[in-house]
N, C-alpha and C positions, 0 to 999 in steps of 0.2 A: 504493499499499499503505499509507504513512504513517498516513492518516486513515480507513482502512476499518474496520469491527468484525470481530471473530472469526466472526460469524454470516454476514456476506458474504463473507468470504474462503474460510470453510469451504464455502459454497454453490459460489465458484468451483474449489475445489480438487476437491470431490466431482465435479463436472460435467466437470472435465477443461480449463477455461479456464485454468488456470495449474497448474504441477507444484509439489510440495514444494520440489524442489531450485530451481526459479526462484525460488519465495517466498523461500528461505532466501539464495539469492544477492542477491536485491533487498533484503533486509533487512540484509545486511552493506555491501552499497553505502550504503544510508541511514546505518549506523553510522559508516562512513568517512567521510562527509559532515558528520555532526553531532557526533561523539564528541569532536571536539577542542574544541568549544566549551562542551559540557555537561560532558563527564567521568563518564558515569553508570557505566560499566563498571569493574570491577578485574581482570576476566579474560573474555577471549573464547573460545569453543569452536569455532572455525571448520572445523577437520578432523573433530571428532566430529558437529558439526552437519549436515555436507554428507553424512555417512555415515548418519546417522540417517534425513535427507530421502530417499536413496536406497533406503533399506530401506522407508520409508513409501510411495514409488512402487510398488516391488515388490509390496507388500502391495495396495495399491490394483489394481494390474493382475491381480491371481488374485481381485480381489472382496472383499476384507478391508477394511472400512471402520470403524474403531476406534471414533470419535466425531467430534463437531465439533471436537475439537482436533487431528485426526488432521493432521499435517504441519503445524500452527501455531507459529510461533517465539514462544516464552517465555522471559523472562529470570528468573533466581532471583536473592534477596540473598545478600551473601558471609557469610551464616551457615548456609546450607542446605548440605548434603553432596552432591556429585555425585562418584560414584566415578572415581579417577584425575585429579580435577582439585583444583586450590588451594583451600582454605575458610580464609580468614585473618581473618574477622571485623573486617576493617579495622585489624588490629594486628599491631606488629613481633613481639608475642609468638608468632604463627602465620603469620609470614612464609613458612615453609617447609612448611606444613601441607598435606599430600595426604591427601585424603578416601580410606578403605578401601572405601566402600560407599555407595549412594545413600541420602539421606534418605527416609523414608516418603511425603512429598510428590511429590519426584522419581519414585519408584517408581510413583506413581499418574499423575503426568504422562504418563511413559512408557508406561505400561500403555494409556494413551487416545490414544497416537500423538503427543504434543506433541514438540516438536523444542526441546531446551534450548540455548540459543545463548550464554550468558555469565553470568557472576556480577556483581552490581552492588553500588555502595557503598554502606555502611552508617557511621555513626558507629562509633567503636571498641566493639566487644563491644554494639552497640545501647544504649550507655549515654547517650544523649542524645537530644533530638527534633529534631537537626538531622542535616545529612549533608556535611560537608565531605569531598571538594572538590567536590561536585556543584553545577552551577550550575542555577538556574531557567531552563526554556525560554522561559517568558513575558517574563522579564526576568534577565538573566544577572548583574545585580548584585545579585539577591535570592537568599535561600535556598529549596532545595526543601522545607524542613522534613524531619523523619526521625524514626526512623532509617532507614527503607525509602526514602530519598530518591532513591537511585539508580535503584530499581524506578520510582518514580513518574514521574521525570524520563525514564527509557527509554522509557515508554508516550508520554509527553506529546510526546517529539520525534519519534515514529515510528520508533524503533528497535527495537519489537518490538511484538506485538499484544496481549500482556497479561504480567504479572510477578507473582512470588510475594513477599510481604514478611512481617515478623513485627511483633507489636504487642503491647507490654508496658504503655505508658500512652497509647498513642494512635499508634504508629509506623507503622499502616497508614494511619489516617485522617488524620493531619497533613499528611504529603506528597501525599496525594491531594488535599486541599484546597488547599495551596499550588501545585500543578501542574494543577489543574483537572480530575482524575481521579476515577474512581469505585473506593472501596476498601473491602472489607468485612473486618470483623472478626468471625469466627463465635463461635458459642456456645462457651465454655472447653472445651476437649477435644474439640471436634469435628472438627478437623482434627489430626492427630498431630504432635507435636514431635520425634519419634524421628529422630536425624540432625540435628538442628537446635541450634547451639551456643546455650545456655541463658544469658538475663538474669536471669529471677527465674521460677522454676518453677511458682508458684502464680498469676502473672499473664500468662505468655507464650501469645501465640496465634499461629497462621499462617493466611494468608488472601491472597486475589486484590487485584490493581490493574489495573483495565482500562479503556476509554474509557466504559462503560456499565455499567450494573445487569444488563443482559442478558449481557453478555459475562463480567461475575463470577460470575453464576450459573451460566454454562457451564463455567468454570475450577471454581467450587466443586462442581459435579457430579461433577467428576473427582477432586478431593481429599478430600471429607470420607467418611470410612470409619473404622471402629473398628481399632485397632493395639494388639495385647497388649504390644508391646515399649514403649509409652508408657504409665505407670502412671497417667496423668492422662486417657487417651483414653477417650471415652464413646461409646455407640452412640447415634444420635438416632432418632425414631420410625421404624418400617418403611414404606419408601416406593417407589415405582416407580422404574427408572431415568429419568434426566433429569427428576429431581422438582423440580429449582428452576427451570429453564428452561421446563418445561411450565406449572409454577404462574402463572408471568408471563403466559403466553399464555392459559390457560383460565380463570384466576381461581378464587377459592374458591367452595365450593357456595353458590349462592344470588345471586351475582354475575356480571355479564357480563365479558367480556374488557376489562381496563384499567380496570374500575370501582372506584372508591374510595367508592361510595354505602354511607353508615352506618357507615364505618370511623372509629373514636375515636381521635383524635388528641391526646397530652397535650402541653401547652405548659407549659415550667417557668416559674417565676415569675422576675421580674427578678433578684431577690437570688441566684438561682442561676447566671444567665449573666452578670451584671456583673462588671466594666466590660467594654463593647462597643465598638469602633469604630462610629461611627455609619453608615457604609456597609455594614457587616455586619448591624446592626439592621435597616436599610431592605430589605435582600436577605432576611434571615429573615421578616420580616413580609409582604413580597410573596410569598415562598413560601408561607406561611401561607394567604394569600388564593388563590392557585392551588389548594391542597387543598380550602379550603372550597367554592369554584366548583365543584369536582368532585364534590361531596357528601359529603366527610368532615365530622366534626362535631368541632370544637375544643373542648377542654376544659382549664380552667387546672388546672394540678396544682402542690403545693407539694412538691418533690424535697429531700430533705436533702442538704447539701454536703458531702462529705468534704473533709477537710483535705489539703494536702500532706504534714504530717507523718505523718499515718495510711498514706499511700501509701509514702513513702519508709522509714517503720519497718518495713514488709513488703517492699519491693523490696530495699532495701540489703543487710541480712545474707543474703537469698536469693543475690544476686550474689555477695556475697562466699564463701559457702560452695561455690558453683558453681566458683569459681576455684581456691579451696582443695582441693576434692576432685580436681580435675584437675591439681594440682601447678604450677599457672601460678602463683599468689599464695600467698605473698610471694616465692618462689624466682626469679621472672623479674621482680620489682618494677621493676627499671630500662629494662624494655623496653616498659612501659607508659607512655601519656602522662600527665603531671602530675595532670590532672583526672579519669583513671579511676582511677589509684593511689590518690588521694586518697579518691574514692568508696569503692572497697573496703577502704581502712582504716578509715573511718567506719562501714561495714558491721560489722566486726569488734566496734566499741565499742558497737554496740545490744545491750542486756540480753535474755536470755530472757524476763523477765518483761515487759519492754516489747513484744518481739515479740508474745508471747501477748496481751497486752491488746490490740494493734493488731488480731490476727486476730479477737478477741472484738467489737471495734468494726465489723470490718469484716462479721460475720455479719449484726449488728443494723442496718447501713446495707443490705446486700443483702437482708435482709427486709424492709425498709422499701419498697424499690423494688418487691420483687415484689407486696406488698400494693397499692401502688399502681397495679401493672399490672394487678390485676384490674377497675379502672375504665376503662381506656384498652388500644388494642391496640398503640401504640407511644408512644415521644416524639419530639418534633421539636424540634431547637436547632441552634445554629450549631455548626460543627466546630471553629472557631477564633475568637478575640475579636479577630482582627486579620488581614489578608491577609499574604503572605508580607514578611518583614522585610528589611532590607538585610543583606548575609553580614556586615558589620561589626559588626551589632548582636546577632548570635548569641552567648548567653552572657552578654550585658549588659543592664541595665535598659532598658524601652522604655516608652513613654507610650502607654496605651489609653483613650481618650477624657477625658484628664485625668488620669488615675490612673497612677502608676508602678508597674510591675512588674517582676519579673525575666522576662527571655524566655522560660527553659525553663520555669518554673512556669506562665506565661500559656498557653503551646502545649499544656501538658498538663491544665489544669485543667477543661476540657470533653470530655475523653476518658477520662481514667483511671478516672472513676466506673464506667464499664461494662467495665473491666479488672478492678476491685475486684469486682464483682457478677456477672462472667462472662457479660453478656448480649450478644445479638449486635447489631453496630451498623455502619451503612454511612454513607460520607460521600460526597457528589457535589455537583457545581457547582450553584450557585443564583443567579450573577451575576459581574459584574466590576465592580471600583472604577473611578474615574475615571484611574487609572494603567495599566489593563488587566490589573490581578490577578485572578485567581479568586477568588471566596468560596465557601466550602464548607459545606454543609447535612449535618445528621447526624439520622438515623433510628435509634432504638435499641429493640428489641423484646423479646418474652418468650423464655425458653430454648427453644432449638431452633425457633425460627420465623424463621430466615434468609428462608425463601419469602416472610414477610409484610414485612420489612423492604428485601427486594430488589423485591418487587413495587410498594411505595409508590414506591420509587426510580425504577423502571422506568416507573410510571405518569406521574410527574411529565416523565421524561424524553421522554414523548410528547407532552407538552404545552408543553414548551419546549426551546429549542435550545442551551442553555449549554454542553451535553457536546458538542456538535457543532463548536463554534467551533475555528478553526484558527490556529497560531501566526502572528503579524504577520511 
């Protein structure tokens, strides 16, 4: 089970080669084996998962087969509500918080028959691009990235077949890159944030992490839906059931299966991506060669580069407001970590004029990206400028190709532009460095064109085997 895909496992479940109960028991055996070393889970839901597996078996015996997720073990980030289960956001502030209802994304997963097995670690309130105390399965002295690091590590270590994360500045794609997984940040509003503890309402996204683009598409099929309870929820273009997985197989009109012939891929200029670790640059260039050999057309593009100040001027006050509205801050200030308490205080100090100016700059930036997108079908760039860093370097300066950067901004800078613009983006592995650490490649597309970015990732994964590598 640890390294099989959702599709392969779904076929075995549907054919009766393995039952949902057997699959869930095998999952918890793997968790018992690996969790002490990885620390991916905050809360395990053994009893509920086994009950749900028994229900799935009963349904299948009566001929009801909900979807490819029916009976499949899925983990969710500990920001996402599951009725009757603790939802702590990795913080002492919510140490005893029990969810009263399922988040929309959990409702959708259950509707499709998925088995929720547990809640995964996040940085406190998702307020950072790392995930203490989780260890990277590829090298336990390294970070998983974050804040959905528990979710990515759980999949990478074979403790579930897929997971749900959240992404405000890169928090699905960053840990996916660090852990050698595939992670999708959908178009803003495409997956409901109802029942998800917010970090920054205008930047938050919910999406899947799995071993492959195909598995991400299967999960995305289940969770993408309009939700009137989320004021930022949007409806995508009307499509048929299993729209994203079928698009990977059949291809857009005029192209055969897996063909990238004629697809226009925008390659950002060095000024947008630099500094880059030389191994990351080499893997990126090698991936571009694979795309070009497959018939894609590479087009150099000049992308505007938003500053971290722009991102923080929007993100910080929105985070502070979310905590003030819920009565957590400053009333429970002593329960926050020093870093998060300081950041929430800084958010209160940002003026309305500065916030509004940042929103205006954001609109100009987003409009610029959309204009450039008229020339290309997607952008292709590294996910991170450097592979997973040692745990002791998180939150401290690091050196990237001779340039000193703070580690958090370094991890965010190639990801947060697509949170500011709300464009869909997927990260997937495109190589390993000499230390055996995964390197992530990122593809960002037009609004509501998740099928395109997933298709590009899927085509690449049919031509390479990076996503199939197993832990040492």
